[in-house]
N, C-alpha and C positions, 0 to 999 in steps of 0.2 A: 840540615834542612829545618827551617823554622816551622814549628807547629802552627797550624792555622788558628787564628783567634776563635775562641768559642763565641757562638752567636747567642746573645742573651735576649730572650723575647721581651718585647716592650711590656712594661708594667700595666696591668689593667687599671683603668681609672677608678677611683673610689666611687661607689654608687651614689653617694650624696652629691659629689662633684658633677657626675654625669647628669644627675637629675636637675641640678641648678643650671647647668649649661643648656639642657633641653628646655627648661622653663624660660630662660632669658632669650633663647632663639625664637620663641613664639611671641609675637608682639602682644597678643591678648594676655597671656599669662605673665609676661614681663611687666605689663602695666599693673596687673593685679598684685604681683610681688612687690612692685615699687610702692603702691598705695599702702599695703600691709606693713612694709618696712617703715614707711613714713610715720604711720600711727604708732608702731612699736618704738621707734626712736623718740617720738614725742613723749610716750609714756615713760620710757626708761631715763630719758635725759631731761625730764621736766624741770628739775631745780636749776639746770644750766641753761635751758632754752627759754623758760618763761621770763619775760622782761620785768614782771612785777609779782608781788605776793598775790596769789589768787583770792585770798580771803580778806585782804586789807581794804576796808572801805575808804573812799575819798569823797566826802560830801561836797567838796568844791567842784568836782568834775562828774556830776551825776548825768547819766544818759548822754554822754558826749559821742557825737557821730564819729565813724572811722576817720582817722586822719594821721598825721605824722606822729603825734604824741601817743596815740592809742590806735594801733593799726586796725583793730577790730572794734573800736569804740569801748564804751563802758556801760555797765548795767545800772539799775535803779539805786544801787548803793555806791556807785562810783568805782566798782571793781573792774579791773582790766579784763575784757572778754577774751582776748588772745591768751592770756595767762590761764584763764579758767578753762578754755578749750584744750590747752596743752595738758593741764593737770587732770582734766576730765577724761582724757584718754587712758589714764592710769586705772581709774575705777571701771570704766566700760570694758577695756580689754582684759583686765584682771578677772572680772566676773565672767566674761565670755569664755576666756581660756580655761579658767579653773572649773567652771561648770561643765564644759564640753569634755575636758580631760577626765573628770570624775565619772561622767556618764559613759565615756568610751571605755574606761577600765572596768567599771562594774558591769556594763551592758555586754561587753565582749566576753568576760568571764562567764556570765550567765548564759550567753548564747553558745559558748563552747560546751558547757555542761549539758545544756538541753539538746544540742545537736549530736553530741558524741554518745551520751548514755541513752537518750530517747526514753520512751515509755513514761514512767511516773514522773521522772525529773523533767522531761520535755513538757508533759501535760501541765504540771503545776506551774513551772516557770513561765511558760508562754501564755497560760490563761491569765496570770497576774499581769503580764505585759500587755495583753489585749485589753484588760480593764483600764490600765493607765492610758493606753493609746486611744481608747474610745473617747476620752475627754478632750475637748479643744485645748490646745496647748496654752494659749494665753489665759483662758479661764482657770485652768488647773494651776498655773503659776500664780495667778492672782489669789486663788483660794488658799494656797499653801502659805504665801507671804501674809495674807490677811490673818490666818490662824496663828502663825508663828511670830508675827510682828515684823515691821519694816526694819531691815538691816542688810548689810553687805553679805553676811554669812547666810542669812535666810534666802536672799536673792540667788546666791550660788546654788543652794540646796534645791530651791524651787525649779530653776532652769535645768539642773542636772536630772531631777526626777522626770521632767517633761521629755528630755531627750533620751532617757534610759531605754525605752522600748525600741527606739530606732536602731540603736547599736545592737541590742539583744536579738532582734529579728534578723538583722544583717549578718551577725556573727553565726547565728544558728544555721541560716541558709548556706553560708560558705562552709561551715563545718560539716554539714550533711554531704557536701560534694567532696571535700578534701579527705574526710575520714574513710571514704570508700575507694580511694586511689591505691595503687599497688604498693607504693613505698610505705604507706601507713599500714597496710595489711602485712607487709613484710616485717615491720617492727613489732607488730602485735604477735606475729608468729614466732619471733625470736624471744618473746617473753618480756618485752618492755611493758612497764606499768602504764595505766591510763594517764596519770599525771605527767609522766615523761613524754608520752606521745602528744598530749594536748599542748603542753608548754613549749616543747622543743621541735615539734614537727608540724602540728596543725596550726598553731598560732602564727608562726612566721609566714605561713602560706595564705593567711587570710588578712594580714595587716594592711595590704595595699588598699582594698576597698574601705577598710575602717578608717584609714588616714584620709582618704578622699571624702568620705562622709563627714568626718570631723571638721575638715576645712569648710565644708558647706554649712554645717550646723553652727560653726563659729559665728558666721554672719547672722544666722537666726538668733543665736544667743545674745548678740549685741543689740538686736532689735528688741528682744524680749526684755532685756535689762533696761532699755530706754523706756519701754512701756511702763515697767514697774516704777522706775524713778519718776516718770512723768505723772503717774497717779499717786505718788507719795508713798509707795510701798517698797521702794528699793533703797539704794544708798541715800542716807539722809543729809540734808544741808547742815552745816555749810560746805561739806565735802562736795566739790563740783563733779558732776557727771553730765554727759551730753543730754540725758533724759531730764534731769531736774533743771537744767538750764533752759530747755524748751518749755518746761512747765512755768518757769519764772517769766519767760518771754511772752506768754499768752496775754498778759494784761497790758502789754506795750506794743502790740502789733502795729498800731497806727502811729504811735509817738516815736517808737524806736524799733523799727522792723529788723535792724541788723542783729538784734539779740537772738532772733530765730534763724536768720540766714546762716550764721556760721556754725551753730550747734547742729542744725539740720544738715548742713553740708558735710560736717565731720562724720555724722552717722552714715550719710549717703555714700561718701567716698570710701569709707572703711568697709562697709557692707559690699559695695561694688568690687573693691579689691579682693575681698575674701571669695566672692563668687567667681571672679575671673581666675583667681589662683586655683580654686577648686576645680574649675573646668580644665585648667591646664594640667593639674595633677591627674585628673581622670583620664585625660588623653595619654599621658605618659605611662600610666599604669595599665592601660587597656591591653589585655593579652592578645587582642586581635591585631595590634600594631606590630 
């Protein structure tokens, strides 16, 4: 008698794959994911996608309207606007991603320490965060870049400092809840140290809201970077960013309005995509679902 074949249970789909399927299934988050991926592809593939050198002037074709030769037209130096939009995605997305990532790491660690240890650590960390949080974010970013000087590095630092309290307050609130759950108490009773408990037990259980918050603040960081570049305190020309392209377009709103159309549209669509994607992530990570 032949033995019955063993029944092998179906493999559990990878969490990331399941998350992507859920995002794509929702039209709203699918649009957001598509817009963000479009901006990321433009940033990563700029040398391959840009039809012209973004910094090469062409004084024969100054302020050419959008057409077959230049799909988005040219600026006051004859530079191809489409190429500058594509290369501008690099600086705008780099500053947004790096500043949010730095704020997320530092703020989450501070929130973990404040929420888990409490007392003096909580009082000191959160009072400092309250002081930073009390300043309007744009004014604080402007003040930091004005003191340190306009550059890409200082723009990243300024935006990271502005977003730091948001992650710290969120991580602290989540840590206060998770650290009192039974499985954390069990590890504490078994003699595990606070570092092990924080990094291997508490942190994985608070990452979902931190990721959602990061996706939403990424949109805010892109806007802040655009503000700084628009005011001359962010990434400096000739490096193209969407913000300094808008600054350059101010003087040609009547003569060449397309200079502001496309850079403004790039900011709008990317920020819209980040917000839609953030809403989709929030729905996917919502424990009530």
